VEXNUPA-17995 format. One record per residue (C-alpha): z, x, y; residue in one letter. Coordinates in pm, 1 decimal. Layout:
<milos>
{z->Z&x->X&y->Y&residuo->A};
...
</milos>
This chain:
<milos>
{z->1202.1&x->-1193.0&y->-773.7&residuo->X};
{z->1553.9&x->-1323.6&y->-719.8&residuo->X};
{z->1709.8&x->-1090.7&y->-973.0&residuo->X};
{z->1531.5&x->-775.4&y->-860.4&residuo->X};
{z->1577.2&x->-849.6&y->-491.4&residuo->X};
{z->1947.4&x->-920.6&y->-541.9&residuo->X};
{z->1997.6&x->-593.1&y->-727.0&residuo->X};
{z->1806.7&x->-392.7&y->-468.8&residuo->X};
{z->1989.7&x->-541.6&y->-170.9&residuo->X};
{z->2325.3&x->-505.4&y->-348.4&residuo->X};
{z->2257.0&x->-133.0&y->-391.5&residuo->X};
{z->2149.4&x->-103.5&y->-28.4&residuo->X};
{z->2478.9&x->-260.4&y->78.2&residuo->X};
{z->2658.4&x->38.9&y->-77.4&residuo->X};
{z->2454.3&x->298.2&y->112.7&residuo->X};
{z->2596.2&x->465.0&y->422.0&residuo->X};
{z->2397.4&x->404.6&y->742.4&residuo->X};
{z->2385.9&x->524.7&y->1101.1&residuo->X};
{z->2353.3&x->256.0&y->1368.0&residuo->X};
{z->2185.2&x->32.8&y->1113.4&residuo->X};
{z->1942.8&x->302.7&y->994.4&residuo->X};
{z->1939.0&x->416.8&y->634.5&residuo->X};
{z->1937.3&x->792.5&y->586.8&residuo->X};
{z->1631.5&x->965.6&y->449.9&residuo->X};
{z->1793.5&x->1101.9&y->134.9&residuo->X};
{z->2062.7&x->978.2&y->-106.3&residuo->X};
{z->2197.8&x->1096.9&y->-440.1&residuo->X};
{z->2065.4&x->835.4&y->-682.5&residuo->X};
{z->2374.4&x->861.2&y->-904.6&residuo->X};
{z->2654.9&x->862.2&y->-646.9&residuo->X};
{z->2464.0&x->683.7&y->-365.8&residuo->X};
{z->2604.9&x->938.5&y->-119.2&residuo->X};
{z->2370.9&x->1058.2&y->159.0&residuo->X};
{z->2233.1&x->1407.4&y->104.3&residuo->X};
{z->2227.1&x->1673.7&y->376.0&residuo->X};
{z->2086.1&x->1690.7&y->627.6&residuo->X};
{z->2199.5&x->1340.0&y->725.2&residuo->X};
{z->1874.9&x->1244.6&y->891.1&residuo->X};
{z->1734.3&x->925.6&y->1041.9&residuo->X};
{z->1354.1&x->909.3&y->1027.1&residuo->X};
{z->1219.3&x->674.6&y->1291.7&residuo->X};
{z->897.0&x->593.4&y->1114.6&residuo->X};
{z->1063.5&x->533.7&y->777.9&residuo->X};
{z->1315.7&x->301.5&y->941.9&residuo->X};
{z->1031.7&x->108.6&y->1103.6&residuo->X};
{z->845.6&x->80.1&y->773.9&residuo->X};
{z->1158.7&x->-47.9&y->600.5&residuo->X};
{z->1242.2&x->-295.5&y->877.0&residuo->X};
{z->888.9&x->-435.4&y->882.8&residuo->X};
{z->880.7&x->-489.3&y->509.6&residuo->X};
{z->1231.7&x->-637.4&y->503.1&residuo->X};
{z->1121.0&x->-892.5&y->762.0&residuo->X};
{z->816.5&x->-971.8&y->549.3&residuo->X};
{z->1039.1&x->-1006.4&y->241.9&residuo->X};
{z->1261.9&x->-1241.7&y->440.5&residuo->X};
{z->969.1&x->-1468.1&y->525.4&residuo->X};
{z->848.8&x->-1465.2&y->164.4&residuo->X};
{z->1190.4&x->-1564.3&y->30.0&residuo->X};
{z->1220.0&x->-1848.3&y->282.0&residuo->X};
{z->877.1&x->-1977.6&y->176.3&residuo->X};
{z->959.0&x->-1996.5&y->-195.8&residuo->X};
{z->1148.7&x->-2331.4&y->-186.9&residuo->X};
{z->821.0&x->-2497.5&y->-87.8&residuo->X};
{z->620.4&x->-2333.7&y->-366.6&residuo->X};
{z->573.3&x->-2481.2&y->-718.0&residuo->X};
{z->864.7&x->-2416.7&y->-952.3&residuo->X};
{z->630.3&x->-2227.4&y->-1184.5&residuo->X};
{z->469.8&x->-1967.1&y->-960.5&residuo->X};
{z->87.5&x->-1982.9&y->-950.5&residuo->X};
{z->80.5&x->-1607.6&y->-1013.2&residuo->X};
{z->266.6&x->-1640.9&y->-1344.5&residuo->X};
{z->-43.6&x->-1698.9&y->-1555.8&residuo->X};
{z->-236.0&x->-1432.6&y->-1365.7&residuo->X};
{z->45.4&x->-1190.3&y->-1437.6&residuo->X};
{z->23.4&x->-1270.3&y->-1807.8&residuo->X};
{z->-351.5&x->-1204.7&y->-1791.7&residuo->X};
{z->-289.1&x->-862.8&y->-1634.0&residuo->X};
{z->-39.1&x->-770.0&y->-1905.2&residuo->X};
{z->-282.3&x->-889.1&y->-2171.2&residuo->X};
{z->-557.6&x->-674.0&y->-2019.8&residuo->X};
{z->-348.3&x->-357.6&y->-2052.8&residuo->X};
{z->-248.3&x->-456.8&y->-2404.7&residuo->X};
{z->-615.4&x->-489.2&y->-2500.9&residuo->X};
{z->-688.4&x->-142.5&y->-2359.3&residuo->X};
{z->-405.8&x->3.7&y->-2565.2&residuo->X};
{z->-534.5&x->-174.9&y->-2873.9&residuo->X};
{z->-884.4&x->-33.2&y->-2831.8&residuo->X};
{z->-738.5&x->316.5&y->-2823.9&residuo->X};
{z->-544.5&x->271.6&y->-3146.8&residuo->X};
{z->-639.1&x->469.0&y->-3460.1&residuo->X};
{z->-486.7&x->229.8&y->-3716.5&residuo->X};
{z->-681.0&x->94.2&y->-4011.9&residuo->X};
{z->-957.2&x->-160.6&y->-3971.6&residuo->X};
{z->-779.0&x->-439.2&y->-4161.5&residuo->X};
{z->-459.5&x->-406.9&y->-3959.3&residuo->X};
{z->-658.8&x->-383.6&y->-3639.4&residuo->X};
{z->-854.1&x->-698.9&y->-3724.2&residuo->X};
{z->-533.7&x->-896.1&y->-3782.9&residuo->X};
{z->-383.6&x->-789.1&y->-3451.8&residuo->X};
{z->-714.4&x->-849.2&y->-3274.3&residuo->X};
{z->-726.7&x->-1206.1&y->-3404.1&residuo->X};
{z->-381.9&x->-1274.9&y->-3261.3&residuo->X};
{z->-477.8&x->-1121.6&y->-2927.4&residuo->X};
{z->-792.7&x->-1334.3&y->-2909.3&residuo->X};
{z->-593.4&x->-1649.4&y->-2986.8&residuo->X};
{z->-354.6&x->-1572.3&y->-2703.1&residuo->X};
{z->-641.8&x->-1492.3&y->-2466.3&residuo->X};
{z->-811.5&x->-1823.5&y->-2544.6&residuo->X};
{z->-493.0&x->-2023.5&y->-2490.2&residuo->X};
{z->-421.2&x->-1839.7&y->-2165.9&residuo->X};
{z->-772.2&x->-1900.0&y->-2033.0&residuo->X};
{z->-741.9&x->-2268.2&y->-2114.1&residuo->X};
{z->-409.5&x->-2285.3&y->-1927.6&residuo->X};
{z->-553.7&x->-2107.6&y->-1623.4&residuo->X};
{z->-853.5&x->-2340.5&y->-1602.7&residuo->X};
{z->-665.6&x->-2665.9&y->-1656.3&residuo->X};
{z->-419.5&x->-2784.5&y->-1389.5&residuo->X};
{z->-56.2&x->-2830.6&y->-1488.7&residuo->X};
{z->33.4&x->-3174.0&y->-1345.3&residuo->X};
{z->395.5&x->-3181.7&y->-1460.1&residuo->X};
{z->682.2&x->-2955.1&y->-1562.5&residuo->X};
{z->677.9&x->-3111.4&y->-1906.5&residuo->X};
{z->317.8&x->-3002.4&y->-1962.4&residuo->X};
{z->384.6&x->-2661.7&y->-1809.3&residuo->X};
{z->677.6&x->-2613.0&y->-2047.9&residuo->X};
{z->454.8&x->-2699.8&y->-2344.9&residuo->X};
{z->184.6&x->-2454.4&y->-2234.3&residuo->X};
{z->428.6&x->-2167.4&y->-2179.6&residuo->X};
{z->605.5&x->-2240.5&y->-2509.5&residuo->X};
{z->271.6&x->-2213.8&y->-2689.7&residuo->X};
{z->191.6&x->-1884.6&y->-2515.7&residuo->X};
{z->536.6&x->-1753.2&y->-2604.5&residuo->X};
{z->478.7&x->-1834.0&y->-2972.4&residuo->X};
{z->135.7&x->-1667.3&y->-2970.1&residuo->X};
{z->278.7&x->-1358.9&y->-2798.5&residuo->X};
{z->545.8&x->-1336.4&y->-3067.2&residuo->X};
{z->269.7&x->-1342.2&y->-3331.5&residuo->X};
{z->93.3&x->-1052.7&y->-3156.4&residuo->X};
{z->414.7&x->-851.7&y->-3161.1&residuo->X};
{z->472.1&x->-929.5&y->-3530.0&residuo->X};
{z->116.0&x->-828.9&y->-3622.7&residuo->X};
{z->108.5&x->-517.6&y->-3405.7&residuo->X};
{z->63.1&x->-208.7&y->-3625.3&residuo->X};
{z->317.7&x->67.9&y->-3630.4&residuo->X};
{z->202.4&x->398.8&y->-3472.2&residuo->X};
{z->-10.2&x->594.4&y->-3718.6&residuo->X};
{z->-36.4&x->919.5&y->-3526.5&residuo->X};
{z->194.9&x->1130.1&y->-3314.1&residuo->X};
{z->179.4&x->1019.6&y->-2954.4&residuo->X};
{z->14.7&x->685.0&y->-3032.3&residuo->X};
{z->183.9&x->404.7&y->-2836.5&residuo->X};
{z->404.6&x->156.9&y->-3019.3&residuo->X};
{z->448.4&x->-213.7&y->-2948.3&residuo->X};
{z->551.0&x->-159.8&y->-2586.0&residuo->X};
{z->293.7&x->-389.0&y->-2423.6&residuo->X};
{z->320.7&x->-663.7&y->-2687.0&residuo->X};
{z->694.3&x->-658.7&y->-2620.5&residuo->X};
{z->637.4&x->-691.3&y->-2246.4&residuo->X};
{z->401.9&x->-983.7&y->-2304.8&residuo->X};
{z->667.4&x->-1160.5&y->-2512.0&residuo->X};
{z->932.2&x->-1091.1&y->-2245.8&residuo->X};
{z->711.4&x->-1230.2&y->-1967.6&residuo->X};
{z->645.0&x->-1550.4&y->-2162.3&residuo->X};
{z->1012.8&x->-1587.5&y->-2247.2&residuo->X};
{z->1113.0&x->-1543.5&y->-1881.9&residuo->X};
{z->866.2&x->-1808.1&y->-1763.3&residuo->X};
{z->977.2&x->-2049.7&y->-2035.0&residuo->X};
{z->1345.6&x->-1990.2&y->-1957.4&residuo->X};
{z->1281.5&x->-2068.7&y->-1590.7&residuo->X};
{z->1119.2&x->-2400.1&y->-1680.4&residuo->X};
{z->1393.9&x->-2484.9&y->-1927.9&residuo->X};
{z->1655.8&x->-2418.5&y->-1659.5&residuo->X};
{z->1509.5&x->-2708.6&y->-1462.6&residuo->X};
{z->1417.5&x->-2935.8&y->-1753.0&residuo->X};
{z->1682.5&x->-2868.8&y->-2018.0&residuo->X};
{z->1611.6&x->-3051.7&y->-2341.7&residuo->X};
{z->1452.0&x->-3341.9&y->-2152.9&residuo->X};
{z->1147.8&x->-3249.1&y->-1939.6&residuo->X};
{z->1143.9&x->-3604.1&y->-1802.7&residuo->X};
{z->1468.1&x->-3522.9&y->-1621.5&residuo->X};
{z->1263.3&x->-3354.3&y->-1350.8&residuo->X};
{z->1072.3&x->-3672.7&y->-1268.1&residuo->X};
{z->1080.6&x->-3749.7&y->-900.2&residuo->X};
{z->1174.9&x->-4080.4&y->-743.5&residuo->X};
{z->981.1&x->-4312.4&y->-513.1&residuo->X};
{z->738.5&x->-4169.2&y->-262.1&residuo->X};
{z->827.4&x->-3815.0&y->-366.5&residuo->X};
{z->690.0&x->-3892.7&y->-712.2&residuo->X};
{z->369.1&x->-4021.5&y->-560.6&residuo->X};
{z->337.2&x->-3707.0&y->-348.2&residuo->X};
{z->376.9&x->-3482.7&y->-651.4&residuo->X};
{z->122.5&x->-3656.4&y->-874.3&residuo->X};
{z->-116.7&x->-3402.2&y->-1021.3&residuo->X};
{z->85.4&x->-3091.2&y->-937.7&residuo->X};
{z->410.6&x->-2919.0&y->-1017.7&residuo->X};
{z->705.8&x->-3007.0&y->-792.6&residuo->X};
{z->858.5&x->-2757.3&y->-553.1&residuo->X};
{z->1222.4&x->-2653.1&y->-543.3&residuo->X};
{z->1277.5&x->-2858.2&y->-230.8&residuo->X};
{z->1125.9&x->-3170.4&y->-390.8&residuo->X};
{z->1350.7&x->-3129.3&y->-694.4&residuo->X};
{z->1650.1&x->-3079.4&y->-466.1&residuo->X};
{z->1581.6&x->-3400.5&y->-275.1&residuo->X};
{z->1419.1&x->-3633.8&y->-523.7&residuo->X};
{z->1480.7&x->-3536.9&y->-886.8&residuo->X};
{z->1631.1&x->-3826.0&y->-1085.7&residuo->X};
{z->1872.8&x->-3602.6&y->-1274.2&residuo->X};
{z->2174.2&x->-3489.1&y->-1058.5&residuo->X};
{z->2196.9&x->-3164.1&y->-1257.1&residuo->X};
{z->1835.7&x->-3079.4&y->-1173.8&residuo->X};
{z->1903.8&x->-3148.1&y->-806.0&residuo->X};
{z->2212.1&x->-2925.4&y->-818.1&residuo->X};
{z->2022.5&x->-2640.8&y->-984.7&residuo->X};
{z->1739.6&x->-2663.3&y->-732.6&residuo->X};
{z->1994.5&x->-2652.3&y->-448.8&residuo->X};
{z->2160.8&x->-2346.2&y->-601.7&residuo->X};
{z->1826.0&x->-2170.2&y->-626.9&residuo->X};
{z->1738.2&x->-2251.9&y->-265.1&residuo->X};
{z->2077.7&x->-2126.2&y->-146.3&residuo->X};
{z->2027.0&x->-1800.2&y->-338.2&residuo->X};
{z->1689.3&x->-1751.9&y->-168.8&residuo->X};
{z->1831.1&x->-1826.1&y->175.7&residuo->X};
{z->2123.1&x->-1588.8&y->122.6&residuo->X};
{z->1893.8&x->-1303.5&y->16.0&residuo->X};
{z->1663.5&x->-1377.1&y->309.7&residuo->X};
{z->1962.2&x->-1352.6&y->543.4&residuo->X};
{z->2068.5&x->-1016.7&y->395.8&residuo->X};
{z->1713.0&x->-880.5&y->422.3&residuo->X};
{z->1701.1&x->-991.9&y->784.8&residuo->X};
{z->2035.3&x->-826.0&y->860.7&residuo->X};
{z->1919.0&x->-496.4&y->710.0&residuo->X};
{z->1615.6&x->-504.5&y->940.5&residuo->X};
{z->1842.9&x->-486.1&y->1247.1&residuo->X};
{z->1860.5&x->-122.3&y->1358.0&residuo->X};
{z->1931.5&x->38.0&y->1694.6&residuo->X};
{z->1635.3&x->218.1&y->1852.7&residuo->X};
{z->1771.1&x->304.2&y->2197.3&residuo->X};
{z->1912.2&x->642.2&y->2088.1&residuo->X};
{z->1569.0&x->733.9&y->1945.3&residuo->X};
{z->1377.5&x->628.7&y->2255.4&residuo->X};
{z->1260.9&x->836.8&y->2549.5&residuo->X};
{z->1229.9&x->599.1&y->2845.3&residuo->X};
{z->1033.7&x->844.5&y->3056.1&residuo->X};
{z->760.2&x->870.3&y->2791.8&residuo->X};
{z->807.0&x->519.4&y->2646.9&residuo->X};
{z->789.5&x->681.9&y->2303.0&residuo->X};
{z->1013.8&x->707.6&y->1997.5&residuo->X};
{z->1135.2&x->1044.0&y->1875.3&residuo->X};
{z->1037.9&x->1154.9&y->1527.0&residuo->X};
{z->1399.2&x->1139.3&y->1415.4&residuo->X};
{z->1764.1&x->1221.2&y->1461.4&residuo->X};
{z->1987.4&x->1475.1&y->1283.7&residuo->X};
{z->2324.1&x->1301.4&y->1260.1&residuo->X};
{z->2516.4&x->1614.0&y->1150.3&residuo->X};
{z->2397.5&x->1812.2&y->1453.4&residuo->X};
{z->2377.9&x->1509.8&y->1684.7&residuo->X};
{z->2030.9&x->1631.5&y->1772.3&residuo->X};
{z->1721.7&x->1431.1&y->1857.5&residuo->X};
{z->1393.2&x->1579.9&y->1741.6&residuo->X};
{z->1182.8&x->1709.4&y->2032.8&residuo->X};
{z->861.5&x->1562.9&y->1889.8&residuo->X};
{z->742.8&x->1207.3&y->1952.4&residuo->X};
{z->525.0&x->951.7&y->1777.0&residuo->X};
{z->234.8&x->907.0&y->2014.2&residuo->X};
{z->-65.4&x->766.3&y->1823.6&residuo->X};
{z->-145.0&x->399.4&y->1769.4&residuo->X};
{z->-344.7&x->462.1&y->1449.8&residuo->X};
{z->-39.9&x->572.7&y->1250.7&residuo->X};
{z->275.1&x->440.5&y->1092.7&residuo->X};
{z->441.4&x->463.3&y->1434.7&residuo->X};
{z->288.3&x->135.2&y->1546.5&residuo->X};
{z->485.3&x->-65.9&y->1288.6&residuo->X};
{z->818.9&x->73.0&y->1408.3&residuo->X};
{z->720.4&x->11.0&y->1771.6&residuo->X};
{z->598.0&x->-338.9&y->1686.3&residuo->X};
{z->924.1&x->-432.8&y->1512.2&residuo->X};
{z->1145.5&x->-291.3&y->1786.5&residuo->X};
{z->948.4&x->-474.4&y->2056.7&residuo->X};
{z->949.3&x->-798.7&y->1856.9&residuo->X};
{z->1327.0&x->-775.0&y->1818.6&residuo->X};
{z->1367.1&x->-726.2&y->2193.5&residuo->X};
{z->1501.3&x->-371.7&y->2164.2&residuo->X};
{z->1216.0&x->-185.2&y->2333.2&residuo->X};
{z->989.8&x->-277.2&y->2624.7&residuo->X};
{z->625.0&x->-369.2&y->2573.1&residuo->X};
{z->525.6&x->-48.5&y->2752.9&residuo->X};
{z->606.5&x->127.6&y->2424.9&residuo->X};
{z->298.2&x->-27.0&y->2263.5&residuo->X};
{z->65.9&x->74.2&y->2545.8&residuo->X};
{z->208.2&x->427.5&y->2556.4&residuo->X};
{z->83.0&x->496.0&y->2203.2&residuo->X};
{z->-225.5&x->718.2&y->2223.4&residuo->X};
{z->-572.4&x->584.8&y->2150.6&residuo->X};
{z->-774.5&x->898.6&y->2083.0&residuo->X};
{z->-1122.7&x->808.5&y->1960.4&residuo->X};
{z->-1387.4&x->962.3&y->1741.9&residuo->X};
{z->-1731.3&x->844.6&y->1631.0&residuo->X};
{z->-1807.5&x->728.4&y->1275.4&residuo->X};
{z->-2162.7&x->613.9&y->1202.6&residuo->X};
{z->-2205.0&x->514.2&y->1563.5&residuo->X};
{z->-1878.9&x->315.3&y->1579.6&residuo->X};
{z->-1561.4&x->406.9&y->1762.6&residuo->X};
{z->-1262.0&x->489.4&y->1541.7&residuo->X};
{z->-903.7&x->570.4&y->1635.0&residuo->X};
{z->-762.7&x->905.5&y->1529.1&residuo->X};
{z->-443.3&x->947.3&y->1331.0&residuo->X};
{z->-249.0&x->1270.8&y->1280.2&residuo->X};
{z->-361.9&x->1356.7&y->928.3&residuo->X};
{z->-649.8&x->1116.6&y->864.5&residuo->X};
{z->-488.1&x->982.7&y->545.1&residuo->X};
{z->-551.2&x->626.9&y->428.1&residuo->X};
{z->-174.5&x->582.2&y->393.7&residuo->X};
{z->-129.9&x->653.6&y->761.4&residuo->X};
{z->-414.0&x->424.5&y->865.1&residuo->X};
{z->-362.2&x->133.6&y->627.3&residuo->X};
{z->7.9&x->110.0&y->542.8&residuo->X};
{z->102.9&x->-84.4&y->858.6&residuo->X};
{z->-183.6&x->-325.2&y->785.1&residuo->X};
{z->6.8&x->-454.2&y->481.6&residuo->X};
{z->243.8&x->-654.7&y->698.9&residuo->X};
{z->112.5&x->-648.3&y->1054.5&residuo->X};
{z->-121.4&x->-908.2&y->1203.5&residuo->X};
{z->-484.1&x->-796.8&y->1212.5&residuo->X};
{z->-763.3&x->-937.6&y->1425.5&residuo->X};
{z->-1140.7&x->-903.6&y->1366.6&residuo->X};
{z->-1353.8&x->-694.6&y->1601.5&residuo->X};
{z->-1060.7&x->-495.1&y->1738.1&residuo->X};
{z->-1033.9&x->-116.1&y->1736.4&residuo->X};
{z->-751.3&x->-126.9&y->1480.6&residuo->X};
{z->-945.4&x->-353.7&y->1245.0&residuo->X};
{z->-1261.8&x->-145.1&y->1283.1&residuo->X};
{z->-1062.5&x->173.8&y->1224.4&residuo->X};
{z->-905.7&x->32.6&y->908.1&residuo->X};
{z->-1247.7&x->-44.0&y->759.9&residuo->X};
{z->-1377.6&x->305.3&y->840.0&residuo->X};
{z->-1064.3&x->461.3&y->688.5&residuo->X};
{z->-1116.7&x->272.9&y->360.6&residuo->X};
{z->-1444.5&x->397.7&y->208.1&residuo->X};
{z->-1454.6&x->140.1&y->-72.1&residuo->X};
{z->-1388.2&x->-155.9&y->153.1&residuo->X};
{z->-1049.7&x->-293.7&y->252.6&residuo->X};
{z->-876.0&x->-585.2&y->77.3&residuo->X};
{z->-928.1&x->-933.4&y->211.7&residuo->X};
{z->-674.6&x->-982.3&y->487.9&residuo->X};
{z->-651.6&x->-1352.8&y->405.1&residuo->X};
{z->-469.2&x->-1269.0&y->81.7&residuo->X};
{z->-194.3&x->-1057.9&y->240.5&residuo->X};
{z->126.6&x->-1154.1&y->417.0&residuo->X};
{z->144.5&x->-1138.4&y->793.7&residuo->X};
{z->478.7&x->-1047.2&y->939.0&residuo->X};
{z->635.8&x->-1303.8&y->1167.0&residuo->X};
{z->917.7&x->-1102.5&y->1322.8&residuo->X};
</milos>
């Protein structure tokens, strides 16, 4: 997360902007904006909302276990794709059986690790080291492609890389002596039966080097959170029509021309941009109430209309915006998602 976020934000720092807004189009090789130099209101709002959510997520990481709970689940997902690829292979039965045995050994070890709690970094390091060794055996046993177009050892390689990355992270905090991450005093008592967090290592690890590394990691997270927050600050006044209390669709910087159309429906992406701008104190609350609430009937229930009726339009803002049961927006989201919407309890809520 740190590495990819740092690279993304570093690239964004090199992109030209207009009053804090990123342009709609850039040359991916030169990073220069492409004509027309255009600011899209709704795209800016989407970006700002997700940057604020990213900021909150980064600030929360120092209080999460050093080995992320999702690490083992991620390995299970990679293994699942690997098994699908293996079933589609046309290699000989003997070679397939050897590779299958290695895959099953890894799957068994991974399941055991997911079911059993990891009470210390030392034990976590042992578990990940074992998974790394088993992944390496899968890669070594993986048959070479026998037919044109048959996939090679791409997914086994990714599995090895994921295990190596997790093990390297643990080693960065434990070095050659896992006991170096032991906590002192009451902090040790608090952490019994679970992995320590970055903040606990920063404050209470016995080894000064471990404390220093935890501090460095926390500072990196806080710096990236600050940059993400700064990128979310955009001016909206020049896009806003105060007589309508609505945001224009966009602005052509080359022609210094505001689009004549306005975002005027609540059940659309426009509500995220309006929500962010109001939360940041840039637009009045009347903006929210000016968004149209056209209704239709679905199976006897009221549902808000969007422009195109696409699930993207209806559901994208729900990824980061607060949602409340038994409201029109919540009811609309469920009607817009025929297969049933994801559990809101598992998604981030934006705290702007």
